[in-house]
NULOLO-884500 format. One line per 2 residues: number of its first residue (from 1); their letters; for each residue y, x, z of C-alpha. Coordinates in steps of 0.5 Angstrom, whole numbers, plus 2048, in hexadecimal, padded with zeros to 3 digits. Each point is the difference from the previous one (the first is absolute). Layout:
NUM) a) Y:X:Z | ...
This chain:
1) mk) 827:7F9:74C | 7FE:7F9:7FE
3) vr) 801:7FD:7F9 | 802:7F9:800
5) fv) 800:7FD:7F9 | 805:7FA:800
7) aa) 805:802:7FA | 7FF:7FD:7F9
9) vl) 7FB:804:7FB | 801:803:7F9
11) lw) 7FF:7FC:7FA | 7FE:802:7F9
13) lv) 7FF:7FB:7FA | 7F9:803:7FE
15) ph) 7FE:7FF:7F9 | 7FA:805:7FE
17) aa) 7FF:807:801 | 800:804:7FA
19) ga) 7F9:802:7FE | 7FA:7FD:7FB
21) aa) 800:7F9:7FF | 7FA:7FC:802
23) ih) 7FC:7FA:801 | 7FC:7FE:806
25) gt) 7FD:7FA:803 | 7FA:7FD:803
27) tt) 7FA:7FD:7FD | 7FD:7FA:803
29) aq) 7FB:7FA:7FF | 800:7F9:802
31) rg) 808:7FF:7FF | 801:806:805
33) vt) 7FB:7FE:805 | 7FC:806:7FF
35) ll) 802:807:7FE | 7FC:804:7FB
37) pg) 7FF:807:7FF | 7FD:804:7FB
39) ve) 804:7FC:7FA | 801:804:7FA
41) it) 808:7FF:7FE | 802:802:7F9
43) vt) 807:800:7FE | 802:800:7F9
45) ra) 807:800:7FC | 802:7F9:7FE
47) dt) 803:802:7FA | 7FB:805:7FD
49) gg) 7F9:7FE:804 | 800:807:802
51) ha) 7FC:803:806 | 805:802:806
53) gg) 7FC:800:806 | 7FA:7FE:804
55) vv) 7FD:800:807 | 7FB:7FD:804
57) sd) 803:7FC:806 | 7FE:803:807
59) el) 7FC:7FD:806 | 806:7FB:802
61) gr) 801:7FE:7F9 | 806:804:7FF
63) yr) 802:804:7F9 | 806:804:7FE
65) vs) 801:803:7F9 | 805:805:800
67) gl) 804:804:7FB | 802:7FA:7FB
69) pa) 806:801:7FB | 805:7FA:7FF
71) gr) 7FD:7FB:7FC | 7FC:7F9:800
73) ye) 7F9:800:802 | 7FA:7FC:801
75) iv) 7FA:800:805 | 7F9:7FE:800
77) ar) 7FB:800:806 | 7F9:800:7FF
79) la) 7FA:800:805 | 7F9:7FE:7FF
81) gf) 7FF:7F9:802 | 807:7FD:7FF
83) td) 804:7FE:7FA | 805:805:7FE
85) ar) 807:7FF:803 | 806:802:7FB
87) sg) 808:801:802 | 805:7FD:7FC
89) pi) 805:805:7FD | 803:805:805
91) vl) 807:803:7FF | 801:807:803
93) ae) 807:803:800 | 800:808:801
95) nq) 7FE:802:807 | 7FE:7F9:802
97) da) 7FA:7FD:804 | 7FD:7F9:7FF
99) ev) 7FB:7FD:804 | 7FB:7FC:7FD
101) nl) 7FA:7FC:803 | 7FA:7FE:7FC
103) dl) 7FB:7FA:802 | 7F9:800:7FD
105) dv) 7FC:7FA:7FF | 7F9:800:801
107) aa) 7FC:800:7FA | 7FB:7FB:7FE
109) vs) 7FA:805:802 | 802:804:805
111) et) 7FD:807:800 | 803:804:806
113) vk) 806:800:804 | 804:805:805
115) vv) 803:7FD:806 | 803:804:805
117) ge) 805:7FB:803 | 804:7F9:800
119) ag) 807:7FF:7FD | 804:7FA:802
121) la) 805:803:805 | 803:804:7FB
123) qs) 802:806:802 | 7FC:7FF:807
125) qt) 7F9:801:7FF | 7FE:804:806
127) sv) 802:800:807 | 802:807:801
129) sr) 807:803:800 | 801:805:7FB
131) dt) 806:804:7FC | 7FF:803:7F9
133) vs) 803:805:7FC | 7FF:802:7F9
135) gq) 7FF:807:7FF | 805:800:7FA
137) mv) 805:7FF:805 | 800:808:802
139) dv) 804:801:7F9 | 805:7FA:802
141) lp) 801:801:807 | 804:806:803
143) va) 7FA:802:804 | 7FF:807:802
145) gd) 7FA:803:7FD | 7FB:7FD:7FB
147) sy) 7FA:7FE:803 | 7FD:7F9:803
149) qt) 802:802:807 | 807:801:7FE
151) ll) 800:7F8:7FE | 7FD:7FE:807
153) pv) 807:801:804 | 803:7FB:7FC
155) lp) 7FC:7FA:803 | 802:7FD:806
157) gv) 7FC:803:807 | 7FF:806:7FC
159) vr) 804:806:803 | 7FF:808:7FF
161) qp) 800:804:806 | 803:806:802
163) dg) 7FA:804:7FF | 7FF:7FD:7F9
165) ri) 7FA:7FB:801 | 801:7F9:7FE
167) si) 800:7FB:806 | 7FE:7F9:7FD
169) kg) 801:7FA:805 | 801:805:806
171) ar) 7F9:803:7FF | 7FE:807:7FE
173) pt) 7FD:802:7FA | 7F9:800:803
175) qg) 800:7F9:802 | 801:7FD:7F9
177) al) 7FC:801:7FA | 801:802:7F9
179) ql) 7FC:7FD:7FA | 7FF:802:7F9
181) gr) 7FE:7F9:7FD | 7FB:7FF:805
183) gs) 7FE:807:802 | 802:804:806
185) gs) 806:805:7FF | 800:803:807
187) dp) 7FE:806:802 | 7FA:7FE:805
189) st) 801:807:804 | 807:7FE:803
191) gn) 801:7F9:7FD | 806:802:7FD
193) fg) 802:7FE:7F9 | 7FC:805:7FB
195) le) 801:7FD:7F9 | 805:802:7FB
197) lp) 802:7FE:7F9 | 804:801:7FA
199) vd) 806:7FB:801 | 800:7FD:7F9
201) av) 7F8:7FE:801 | 802:7FC:806
203) es) 801:7F8:7FE | 802:7FD:806
205) id) 800:802:808 | 7FE:7FA:805
207) vv) 801:801:807 | 7FD:7FB:805
209) as) 802:7FF:807 | 7F9:7FD:802
211) py) 7FB:7FF:7FB | 7FC:7FA:803
213) ga) 7FB:800:7FA | 7F9:802:803
215) ed) 7FF:805:7FB | 806:805:802
217) gr) 7FE:804:806 | 800:807:803
219) lt) 808:7FF:802 | 803:7FD:806
221) as) 807:800:7FD | 802:7FF:7F9
223) lv) 7FD:801:7F9 | 803:804:7FA
225) ri) 7FC:7FE:7F9 | 802:803:7FA
227) et) 7FE:7FD:7F9 | 800:805:7FA
229) ra) 803:7FF:7F9 | 7FA:7FF:7FB
231) gn) 801:801:7F8 | 7FF:7FB:7FB
233) nv) 800:7FF:7F8 | 806:803:7FF
235) wr) 801:807:801 | 806:802:805
237) ai) 803:806:803 | 805:802:805
239) an) 803:807:802 | 805:801:805
241) gv) 803:805:805 | 800:805:7FA
243) ip) 807:803:802 | 800:803:807
245) al) 804:7FB:805 | 807:805:802
247) cl) 804:7FF:805 | 808:7FF:7FE
249) kl) 802:801:807 | 7FD:804:806
251) cd) 7F9:7FF:801 | 800:7FE:807
253) gg) 805:805:802 | 7FD:806:7FC
255) tm) 801:803:7F9 | 800:7FC:7FA
257) gv) 7FA:800:7FC | 7F9:7FC:7FE
259) at) 7FE:7FB:805 | 7FA:7FE:7FD
261) yq) 7FC:801:7FA | 7FB:7FA:7FE
263) pr) 7FE:7FF:7F9 | 7FB:7FB:7FF
265) gw) 7FD:7FB:7FB | 7FB:7FB:7FF
267) vg) 7FD:7FE:7F9 | 7FB:7FA:7FF
269) gp) 7FD:7FC:7FB | 7F9:7FE:7FC
271) lv) 7FA:805:7FF | 7FC:7FA:7FD
273) kd) 805:7FA:7FF | 7FF:7FA:804
275) rl) 7FA:804:804 | 802:806:803
277) fi) 807:802:802 | 802:807:803
279) aq) 806:801:805 | 802:808:802
281) gv) 806:802:804 | 802:807:802
283) qf) 806:802:805 | 802:807:802
285) rw) 804:800:806 | 805:806:803
287) sr) 805:7FE:805 | 804:803:805
289) tr) 802:7FD:807 | 806:803:803
291) vp) 802:801:808 | 807:801:800
293) sl) 800:802:807 | 7FC:806:7FF
295) pe) 802:807:7FD | 800:800:7F8
297) ha) 7FA:803:7FD | 7FC:7FE:806
299) nd) 801:7F8:800 | 7FC:7FD:7FA
301) ti) 7F9:7FC:800 | 7FD:802:7F9
303) ar) 7FB:7FB:7FE | 7FC:801:7F9
305) sl) 7FB:7FB:7FE | 7FC:7FD:7FA
307) yl) 7FD:7F9:7FF | 7FB:7FE:7FB
309) ft) 7FE:7F9:7FF | 7FB:7FD:7FA
311) rl) 7FE:7F9:800 | 7FB:7FD:7FB
313) da) 7FF:7F9:7FF | 7FA:7FD:7FC
315) nl) 7FF:7F9:7FE | 7F9:800:800
317) ts) 7FF:7F8:7FF | 805:7FA:800
319) gh) 7FE:800:808 | 7FE:807:801
321) tl) 805:806:801 | 800:807:803
323) tt) 805:804:802 | 800:807:802
325) tl) 805:805:803 | 801:807:801
327) af) 805:803:805 | 802:807:801
329) fp) 805:803:805 | 801:807:802
331) ra) 807:801:804 | 803:806:803
333) id) 805:800:806 | 804:806:803
335) aa) 804:7FE:806 | 7FD:7F9:802
337) nl) 804:7FC:805 | 806:805:800
339) nt) 806:7FE:804 | 805:803:804
341) fn) 7FC:803:806 | 7FA:801:7FC
343) pv) 802:805:7FA | 7FC:804:7FB
345) gv) 7FA:803:803 | 7FF:7FB:806
347) ap) 800:7FB:7FB | 7F9:800:7FD
349) na) 7FD:801:7F9 | 7FB:7FB:7FD
351) rl) 7FC:800:7FA | 7FC:7F9:7FE
353) vg) 7FB:7FF:7FA | 7FD:7F9:7FF
355) yn) 7FD:7FC:7FB | 7FD:7F9:7FF
357) va) 7FB:7FD:7FC | 7FF:7F8:800
359) fi) 7FD:7FB:7FC | 801:7F9:800
361) dr) 7FB:7FB:7FD | 802:7F8:7FF
363) lt) 7FB:7FB:7FE | 800:7F9:7FF
365) ls) 7F9:7FD:802 | 801:7F9:7FF
367) ha) 806:7FA:7FF | 801:801:807
369) sf) 7FE:807:802 | 803:807:800
371) le) 7FD:807:802 | 805:806:801
373) sn) 7FD:807:801 | 804:806:802
375) as) 7FD:807:801 | 804:806:802
377) vs) 800:808:802 | 806:803:803
379) fy) 801:807:802 | 805:803:804
381) ht) 801:808:802 | 806:801:805
383) rv) 802:807:802 | 806:801:805
385) fg) 802:807:802 | 807:804:802
387) eg) 804:805:7FD | 7FD:806:804
389) lq) 7FD:802:806 | 806:800:805
391) dm) 7FF:7FC:807 | 803:7F9:7FF
393) el) 806:800:805 | 803:7F9:803
395) tt) 807:802:803 | 806:7FB:802
397) eg) 804:801:7FA | 7FA:800:7FB
399) nr) 7F9:802:7FE | 7FF:807:7FD
401) gd) 7FA:804:7FD | 7FA:7FE:7FC
403) ff) 7FD:7F9:800 | 7FA:801:805
405) nt) 7FA:7FC:7FD | 7FC:802:7FA
407) qd) 7FB:7FA:7FD | 7FC:7FF:7FA
409) rr) 7FD:7F9:7FF | 7FB:7FD:7FB
411) tv) 7FF:7F9:800 | 7FB:7FC:7FB
413) vr) 800:7F8:800 | 7FB:7FC:7FC
415) qw) 802:7F8:800 | 7FC:7FA:7FD
417) te) 802:7F9:801 | 7FD:7FA:7FD
419) sl) 804:7F9:800 | 7FD:7F9:7FD
421) ql) 805:7FA:7FF | 7FD:7F9:800
423) ir) 804:7FA:7FF | 7FD:7F9:803
425) ha) 803:7F9:801 | 7FF:7FD:807
427) ag) 806:7FC:803 | 804:804:7FB
429) eh) 7FF:807:7FD | 7FD:806:803
431) ll) 801:807:7FD | 7FB:804:804
433) ka) 800:807:800 | 7FA:805:803
435) gf) 7FE:807:800 | 7FF:806:803
437) dl) 804:807:800 | 7FC:807:801
439) mh) 804:806:802 | 7FD:807:801
441) aa) 805:805:802 | 7FE:808:802
443) yt) 805:805:803 | 7FF:807:801
445) gt) 806:805:802 | 802:806:804
447) sl) 806:801:804 | 803:806:804
449) sr) 806:800:804 | 805:806:802
451) pv) 804:800:807 | 806:7FC:801
453) lv) 805:802:805 | 805:7FC:803
455) rr) 807:804:802 | 805:7FE:805
457) gd) 808:7FF:7FE | 801:807:803
459) gt) 7FA:803:7FB | 7FB:801:806
461) ls) 7F9:7FE:7FF | 7FE:7F9:803
463) qr) 7F9:7FE:7FD | 7FB:803:7FC
465) fd) 7FB:7FC:7FC | 7FA:804:7FE
467) fg) 7FA:7FD:7FC | 7F9:801:7FE
469) gl) 7FE:804:7FA | 7FE:7FD:7F9
471) ts) 7FC:7F9:801 | 7FC:7FC:7FB
473) qr) 800:7F9:7FF | 7FB:7FB:7FD
475) vs) 800:7F9:800 | 7FD:7FA:7FC
477) gl) 7FF:7F9:800 | 7FE:7FA:7FD
479) dv) 805:7F9:800 | 7FD:7FA:7FE
481) am) 803:7F9:800 | 7FE:7F9:7FE
483) fv) 805:7FB:7FF | 800:7F8:7FE
485) qd) 807:7FC:7FE | 801:7F9:7FE
487) rw) 806:7FE:7FD | 800:7F9:801
489) ri) 805:7FC:7FB | 800:7F9:804
491) sp) 806:7FD:7FC | 804:803:7FA
493) rf) 805:801:806 | 7FC:803:806
495) vl) 7FB:806:800 | 7FC:803:806
497) ep) 7FD:807:800 | 7FB:801:805
499) gl) 7FC:807:800 | 7FC:804:804
501) rl) 7FF:808:7FF | 7FA:804:804
503) dr) 802:808:800 | 7FC:806:802
505) dg) 804:805:802 | 7FD:807:7FD
507) vl) 802:804:805 | 7FF:7FD:807
509) gh) 7FA:7FB:7FD | 803:7FA:803
511) fn) 800:7F9:7FD | 806:7FC:800
513) ls) 801:7F9:7FE | 807:7FE:7FD
515) pr) 801:7F8:7FF | 806:7FF:7FB
517) fg) 804:7F9:7FF | 806:7FE:7FB
519) fv) 803:7FA:7FD | 805:7FE:7FB
521) aa) 803:7FA:800 | 806:7FD:7FB
523) il) 804:7FB:804 | 805:7FF:7FA
525) pr) 7FE:7FE:7F9 | 7FF:805:7FB
527) di) 800:805:805 | 807:800:802
529) gv) 7FE:801:807 | 7F9:804:802
531) fr) 7FE:802:807 | 7FB:805:800
533) gg) 7FD:804:806 | 7FA:802:804
535) ag) 7FC:804:805 | 7FB:805:800
537) vf) 7FC:806:804 | 801:807:7FC
539) ye) 7FC:806:802 | 802:807:7FD
541) rt) 7FB:805:7FE | 7FF:806:805
543) pl) 802:806:7FC | 7FB:806:800
545) nv) 804:805:804 | 800:7FB:806
547) ga) 7F8:802:800 | 802:807:7FF
549) fe) 805:801:806 | 7FB:803:805
551) sl) 7FE:806:7FB | 808:802:7FF
553) ea) 803:806:803 | 802:7FF:807
555) at) 807:802:803 | 800:805:806
557) lt) 807:7FF:804 | 803:806:804
559) ry) 807:7FE:804 | 805:806:801
561) ap) 805:801:806 | 807:800:7FF
563) dg) 800:807:7FE | 7FB:7FF:7FA
565) vt) 7FB:805:801 | 7FD:7FE:807
567) sa) 7FA:7FA:7FF | 802:7FB:805
569) sp) 7F9:7FD:800 | 7F9:802:7FD
571) pv) 7FF:7FE:7F9 | 7FE:7F9:7FF
573) ty) 7FB:7FE:7FA | 801:7F9:7FD
575) ah) 7F9:7FE:7FF | 7FF:7FA:7FA
577) rt) 7FD:7FA:803 | 7FE:7F9:7FD
579) gv) 800:7FA:804 | 7FE:7F9:7FE
581) le) 802:7FF:7F9 | 801:7F9:7FC
583) tp) 802:7FF:7F9 | 807:7FF:800
585) ra) 802:7F8:800 | 806:7FC:7FE
587) la) 801:7F8:801 | 806:7FE:7FB
589) wn) 803:7F9:7FE | 805:7FE:7FC
591) le) 804:7FA:7FD | 804:800:7FA
593) yd) 804:7FB:7FD | 803:800:7F8
595) hr) 805:7FC:7FD | 802:800:7F9
597) fg) 807:7FE:7FD | 7FF:7FF:7F9
599) sd) 7FB:805:7FC | 804:806:802
601) vl) 801:800:807 | 7FB:801:806
603) vk) 802:800:807 | 7FA:803:805
605) ln) 800:7FF:807 | 7FA:804:804
607) hl) 7FE:801:807 | 7FB:805:801
609) qr) 7FC:803:807 | 7FB:805:801
611) rg) 7FD:803:806 | 7FB:806:800
613) sh) 7FB:802:805 | 7FB:805:800
615) ea) 804:806:7FD | 7FE:807:800
617) vl) 805:804:805 | 800:806:803
619) ds) 802:802:807 | 801:807:803
621) re) 7FD:800:807 | 800:805:805
623) sg) 7FE:801:808 | 800:807:803
625) sl) 7FC:805:7FB | 7FD:7FA:7FD
627) ad) 803:7FD:7FA | 7FE:7FC:7F9
629) lf) 803:7FD:7FA | 7FD:7F9:800
631) ld) 7FF:7FC:7FB | 7FE:7F8:800
633) ss) 802:7F9:7FE | 805:7FE:805
635) gr) 806:800:7FB | 803:7F9:7FE
637) sr) 806:7FE:7FC | 804:7FA:7FF
639) yv) 805:7FE:7FA | 804:7FA:7FF
641) et) 804:7FF:7F9 | 804:7FA:7FD
643) el) 802:801:7F9 | 806:7FC:7FC
645) tv) 800:802:7F9 | 804:7FD:7FA
647) ry) 7FD:801:7F9 | 804:7FE:7F9
649) ga) 7FC:801:7FA | 7F9:7FF:7FD
651) nd) 7FD:807:801 | 802:807:802
653) nr) 804:801:7F9 | 805:7FA:801
655) ql) 801:800:808 | 804:801:805
657) tl) 7FD:801:807 | 803:7FF:807
659) sy) 7FC:801:806 | 801:800:808
661) vr) 7FB:802:804 | 800:800:808
663) sh) 7FA:804:803 | 7FE:803:806
665) fa) 7FA:805:801 | 7FD:803:806
667) qn) 7FA:804:801 | 7FC:806:804
669) ln) 803:806:7FD | 7FB:805:800
671) af) 7FC:7FD:7FA | 7FA:805:7FE
673) dl) 803:801:7F9 | 807:802:802
675) fy) 7FC:806:803 | 7FA:801:7FC
677) gd) 802:7FE:7F9 | 802:804:7FA
679) fr) 805:804:804 | 7FE:802:807
681) np) 805:7FF:806 | 7FE:806:805
683) iv) 802:7FD:807 | 7FE:7F9:803
685) rs) 803:7FD:806 | 7FF:7FA:804
687) dq) 7FF:7F9:7FC | 805:7FB:801
689) ya) 801:7F9:7FD | 807:7FF:7FD
691) tg) 804:7FE:7FA | 7FD:803:7FA
693) pa) 803:806:7FC | 801:7FB:7FA
695) dv) 803:7FA:804 | 806:7FE:7FC
697) pd) 803:7F9:803 | 805:7FE:7FA
699) rf) 7FF:802:7F9 | 804:7FD:7FA
701) ma) 7FE:802:7F9 | 803:7FE:7F9
703) rg) 7FE:802:7F9 | 802:7FD:7FA
705) vl) 800:802:7F8 | 806:7FE:7FC
707) tl) 800:800:7F8 | 806:801:7FC
709) kk) 800:7FF:7F8 | 7F9:801:800
711) rw) 801:808:800 | 803:801:807
713) tl) 7FC:7FF:806 | 802:801:807
715) st) 7FC:7FF:806 | 801:801:808
717) lv) 7FC:801:806 | 804:7FF:807
719) ei) 7FD:801:807 | 803:7FF:806
721) rd) 7FB:801:807 | 800:802:807
723) gf) 7FE:807:801 | 7F9:803:802
725) py) 7FF:801:808 | 7FF:807:803
727) sd) 7FE:803:806 | 803:805:805
729) in) 7FD:807:801 | 801:806:805
731) qd) 7FF:807:7FF | 7F9:800:802
733) qe) 7FF:7FB:7FA | 7FF:7FA:805
735) yi) 802:7F9:7FF | 805:7FE:804
737) gv) 800:7F8:803 | 7FD:7FB:7FB
739) rn) 7FF:803:7F9 | 804:7FD:7FA
741) ag) 805:7FE:805 | 804:806:7FF
743) gr) 805:7FD:7FB | 800:7FE:7F9
745) fp) 802:803:7FA | 807:7FD:7FD
747) al) 7FF:7FA:7FC | 7FF:801:7F9
749) ft) 804:7FD:7FA | 7FE:803:7F9
751) cd) 802:7FD:7F9 | 7FC:803:7FA
753) ss) 802:7FE:7F9 | 7FE:802:7F9
755) ll) 803:7FF:7F9 | 7FC:800:7FA
757) rt) 802:7FF:7F9 | 7FB:7FF:7FA
759) at) 801:804:7F9 | 7FD:802:7FA
761) vl) 7FF:808:7FF | 7FC:802:7FA
763) kr) 7FD:7F9:7FF | 7FD:800:807
765) rv) 803:7FB:805 | 802:804:806
767) rl) 803:7FE:807 | 805:805:803
769) gl) 802:7FF:807 | 804:802:806
771) rv) 7FE:7FF:807 | 804:801:806
773) yh) 7FC:800:807 | 804:7FF:806
775) if) 806:7FE:7FD | 805:7FF:806
777) nt) 7FD:806:803 | 800:7FD:807
779) ss) 7FD:804:806 | 7F8:7FF:7FF
781) pr) 7FD:806:805 | 7F9:801:800
783) dv) 7FF:805:805 | 803:800:808
785) qn) 800:805:805 | 7FC:7FD:805
787) nv) 7FF:806:805 | 804:7FE:806
789) ds) 801:808:802 | 803:801:7F9
791) pa) 808:801:800 | 7FF:7FC:7FA
793) fg) 7FC:7FA:803 | 802:7FA:7FD
795) tf) 802:803:7F9 | 7FE:7FD:7FA
797) yn) 7FE:804:7F9 | 7FE:7FF:7F9
799) sm) 804:7FA:7FE | 7FE:7FE:7F9
801) ar) 805:802:7FB | 803:7FD:7FA
803) ri) 7FC:802:7F9 | 801:7FF:7F9
805) ql) 7FB:800:7FB | 7FF:800:7F9
807) tf) 7FA:7FC:7FD | 7FD:7FF:7F9
809) qf) 7FA:7FC:7FE | 7FD:7FE:7F9
811) ip) 7FF:7F9:7FF | 7F9:7FE:7FE
813) r) 7FF:7FE:7F9
């Protein structure tokens, strides 16, 4: 069923969200022409002169001082080689954000200057199209869960698939990249996102559809970059989730009780005033996800996790800073990927432990040069296993037994990046950036698979898959990248961004050249109308498990006659064979137009196209008694998207966003990571090029926040979209016709809302709240019986149920 959005949309008047007041802005020089990072920002009370906060502006000249109570403030900006910039008195009301941009003049004798970009073009310094959401919105928006990943689907073009994986712009997670600052947060053995953080430690999340900057690589689709919260000269503490989230109504069709328990906290402040700051975040998470179509007491996915994150920021000199971060994130999941047809037992259990240590050194070399160094070490240990040792059985009515695969995988990643930025003047202003990125990854593991049985509708045995014994894997690779980028500011209203990147694929040993080009053009004065866009070639990092493919256990298939006892033919063993492998590649381009109406309304129209090739796919081939499971780089994909977004408000705390996305996605469906990722798929059928599983032709989203009398905050999320496509299969678990052409899930309409009230309890300001998910309780199934030999063929199951949940939060002092 197609969804057509021709009706009028909801409209909120959106003042600001409840939360701590903040002052934010940009530090520049040359009357806004050049962005200045590393500027020391000090906020003082205008009435008493007392210190209220302080930060250092980031590499794009941005700063934010949060946690300020109502009052009058003044700001001083300092950087060696420039005269101090001071603001006039700033009056903050309760829960108000203020934007204050500071421009510094060059001093008579200039010592050092950090330069990383050009202003002019106000909000449009770069050619890339990005969407950003603040980490603090997890406490305001009615999202289900307390993690950075729960915030991603509120952005245009980002959807959560039925299997729980997040698809950004139609792509699988393995086709994108996750970064913490400039360091990789992906598990190189599979390519999936590996890093987890306490949500209170997250300052912001950027999603870039096509990062044309040559420094960004090892991806063919989108980039997700996480910036973390730093401490400053004022000690602040946050404590949330100390009361379990209770369901006041039946939890997804089950009994009333605890849905989640997620106590979390954050504390930050100075260890040495103006010199050394610490920020510490911690979060424990226990959650239950229920499948109402399964029997009671056997229908829960239970997840437990502990996330720790420490950040130290040191101002070594006025032009030299050092940031150190440490993340530790163990997780345990019982009955992962539970659904109507994969009950407890068949759904695998997972145990994951990871840590990440990173160092970021930023050094001003001269008045026009800046050096940034990044070094990090990551470790991922993944174990996947079934509930018991029964054979896994696939039937027309669903699966039973125990998950067939047990694996243990350990991965170590070491990364070192250097980037040098120079500013030069020739036919305009050039910001040159060049550097290298070294990443060494090593993966060791074991895998063991038990028999998988396929039964017909009458219960007789149709097929039996037996696997070899325990196998071991050991793969390593050194990825090397070099890049050069020029941001050429020809005039105050026109910028070109050519770039070139050279990558060495550590698994395949191939060298790949990636030309990139972007532009920004302000066609109307005062940046009222701005075009931006670009084109580029992108190369994905080949996961280590591609190199381990031939060492994994092979399957032997035995087919049975209708009686389920007599062999219909001799057993066939599918040998693992590898053909020509190339690094997955994509060519992407986009064109975007932004138009501002006044200071609060932005209209964005963006068109994006991406064509992928050389993608790793599997194919099942059989000829008589000979058969193989063949891996090569014959896969391709195509994604087309047009997005219209209207945004009211200056930031996430004062914003109404309406977006409509029209898109189409097609690909080769036997992508390697779908069969040999964290959770194995036992049966590989012939590959097809067809509509992708995350294809959503039409999607409309609205999110807004309304504050009433400074005490009540109402926020709402609305999503209307087409359902995902699915394939028809028969009793032999074989696809019928074209895959993903069997039909679509019903169109989704969901509305979630939260109502929060600020109050004082025992002299502490707190926020009490009520969240209602899926308010209108419309049909929203997540499972479908797609087996044509089942009497229930075409029946949908596992619809989301309306849920009511209490929340309680401490507001930072």
